Structure formats: structure tokens, C-alpha cells
C-alpha positions in Angstrom: 1.3 -3.0 -0.7 4.6 -1.4 -1.7 5.3 1.7 -3.9 1.8 3.0 -3.2 0.7 6.2 -5.0 -2.3 8.5 -5.0 -0.7 10.8 -7.7 -3.0 10.4 -10.7 -0.1 11.4 -13.1 2.3 8.8 -11.7 3.0 6.1 -14.2 2.5 3.4 -11.6 -1.0 4.8 -10.7 -1.9 5.0 -14.4 -0.6 1.5 -15.1 -2.3 -0.2 -12.1 -5.6 1.6 -12.5 -5.7 0.6 -16.2 -4.7 -3.0 -15.3 -7.5 -3.4 -12.8 -10.1 -1.9 -15.2 -8.8 -4.1 -18.0 -9.0 -7.2 -15.8 -12.5 -6.3 -14.5 -13.6 -5.7 -18.1 -12.3 -9.1 -19.3 -14.0 -10.8 -16.3 -17.4 -9.2 -16.9 -17.1 -9.8 -20.7 -16.5 -13.5 -20.0 -19.5 -13.7 -17.6 -21.7 -12.0 -20.2 -20.5 -14.3 -23.0 -20.3 -17.6 -21.1 -22.0 -17.1 -17.8 -20.5 -17.5 -14.3 -18.8 -20.6 -13.3 -15.6 -22.0 -11.9 -12.5 -20.7 -13.6 -10.8 -23.2 -16.0 -7.1 -24.2 -15.6 -7.0 -23.1 -12.0 -6.3 -19.4 -12.7 -5.7 -16.6 -15.1 -3.2 -13.8 -15.8 -4.1 -10.4 -17.3 -1.5 -7.9 -18.6 -2.7 -5.1 -20.9 0.7 -4.5 -22.4 4.0 -2.6 -21.7 3.9 0.6 -19.7 6.6 3.0 -18.5 7.0 2.5 -14.8 9.9 4.4 -13.2 11.9 4.7 -16.5 11.7 1.0 -17.4 9.3 -0.7 -19.8 7.3 -3.2 -17.8 4.2 -5.2 -17.8 2.0 -4.9 -14.8 0.2 -8.2 -14.2 -2.8 -9.3 -12.3 -2.6 -13.1 -11.6 -5.1 -15.3 -9.9 -5.5 -18.9 -9.0 -7.7 -21.3 -7.2 -7.2 -22.0 -3.6 -5.9 -25.6 -2.8 -9.3 -26.8 -1.5 -11.8 -24.6 -3.2 -12.3 -23.1 -6.7 -12.9 -19.4 -7.5 -15.7 -18.4 -9.8 -15.6 -15.6 -12.4 -18.2 -13.7 -10.4 -16.4 -13.9 -7.1 -13.1 -12.9 -8.8 -14.9 -10.0 -10.5 -16.3 -8.8 -7.1 -12.7 -9.0 -5.7 -11.2 -7.0 -8.5 -14.1 -4.5 -8.2 -13.3 -4.2 -4.5 -9.6 -3.6 -5.3 -10.6 -0.8 -7.8 -12.6 0.9 -5.1 -10.1 0.4 -2.3 -7.1 1.5 -4.4 -9.0 4.4 -5.9 -9.5 5.7 -2.4 -6.2 4.8 -0.7 -3.7 4.6 -3.5 -2.5 2.1 -6.1 0.3 -0.2 -5.4 1.7 -3.7 -6.0 0.1 -6.6 -4.1 2.4 -9.5 -3.4 -0.4 -11.8 -2.2 -4.1 -11.4 -1.6 -6.7 -14.0 -0.6 -10.2 -14.1 -2.1 -13.0 -15.3 0.0 -16.5 -16.4 -0.8 -18.2 -16.2 2.5 -16.0 -17.9 5.0 -14.2 -20.0 2.4 -10.9 -19.0 0.8 -11.5 -19.8 -2.9 -8.5 -18.1 -4.6 -5.4 -16.1 -4.3 -4.0 -13.3 -6.4 -1.2 -10.8 -6.9 -0.3 -7.6 -8.8 3.2 -7.2 -9.9 5.4 -5.7 -12.6 7.7 -7.6 -14.9 10.5 -5.5 -16.3 11.0 -5.9 -20.0 13.8 -3.5 -21.0 15.0 0.0 -20.2 13.1 2.8 -22.1 
């Protein structure tokens, strides 16, 4: 992880914690509405909207996709995001260039957390 922060007033901390809670809420809402199952279209992207990160308007984004030989389910992705919330809540929030999601011994998906700059604020 880069640009890691444990300062709860830091815009990066706020943006990433909100992003993960937003993502987790959307995953659990999907499971409640439609049940668990393999994710459609091979992946998903969540971005709750523009935030001010280091003086620039940006969108923090959580993106996930299926692994080449296996497919991720909504429940496994939800568990992975929940684990990220717990881990980052303890050790600090930061961008994640690449993460692997496992279901048992099998890699079923990958993900990343990044910021897209939109325009100076």
C-alpha cells in the first residue's frame, strides 16, 4: 500500500474508509436482493463520488474482477472487503495496486483501490 494513513481527519483516510463501507454495503444489498452467486460480467467497480484528496478532486475506486480460471462470488468478495475494512481500520488506509482474493486454496478474483484525479479543487 502507498500513502497509508491512520489519521482519521486525513481526506485520504475518510475517502477510503467511505469507499470500502460503500462497496461493502452495495455487495450485501445485492446478496439480500438477489442471493449469492457468481458475479456477472467478470467484475465490478464502485466509486461513491468525488472527494478532495490532497487538494485535487478525485474519485477513489474499488475495482474487482474474476481470476482467469475461477470466478468470484458476491459472498466471497463481501468477505474480502470486510477483511480490508478490518485490516485498514487497524493498520491504516491506503491505495492497493493489486490484491488477490482466495476462496480456500483457489484464487477466484483480483482487486485494486485507486484514485482517479478529476480536476483541481
